[in-house]
N, C-alpha and C positions, 0 to 999 in steps of 0.2 A: 504494500500500500504506500510505503514511503517513496519508493521509486516512481510510482504513479503520481503521487502528490508533487514530486519534484519535476515531473514532466519528462522522465527518462524512458518510461514504458507506457503502453496503452494495453488495456485488457478488453477481452470480449468473450462471451460464452460460445462454446463449441456448438455448431448447428446440429451435429449428430447426437451430442450428449451434453445437456445443459449443466451437468455436474462438473464438467471440465471447463476451466478458464484458460483461454489462450492469452499469451503475453508476447508482445512485439515491441522492439525498440523503436523509439521515436528518433527523429533526426538529432535531437539533443542527446539522446541516449547513445546514438551511434558515434557522435562526436566525443562523448565521454569515454567510450571504449577505446577510441584512437588515442586519447590523452593517456589513459591508463596503460595501454600497450607501449607507448613511447617511454613512459617513466619506467615501466618494467624492463624494457630493453636496456636502458641506462644502468639500472641496478644489476642486471644480468651481466652486462659487459664488465662492470666494475668488479663483480664477484669472481670472474675468471681471469682478471688481469694478471699477467705474469706467467700464466700457464700456457704450455704449448698445446696445439690441437691433440696431440697424442696423449698428453697428460689428462686432458679433459675427457677424452674417449675412455681411457682406463678408469678414471674416477666414475664415470657414468656406468660402466660395466659393474664396478664394485657396488655402486648404489642400487643397481637392479637386483643383485644378489641379496643385499641387505633388506631391501623392500620385500623381496620374495620370502626371505626367512621370517620377517616380522608378520607376514600375512598368515602364517600357520597358526 
């Protein structure tokens, strides 16, 4: 409801099932996602600064195993 109040999304009932509420981004919401993605990219670039692509790849592989282990 807050996102709707802020004009970031619009909602409407599903034509097939009124229990379902559809949510779509407004133009303002779309612009906000672009801003968020831009900021996220800056943080992501900073977090990997000084690492080689091979180091990043190895780290990602290790994180996949850790995530898999924690999922059990």
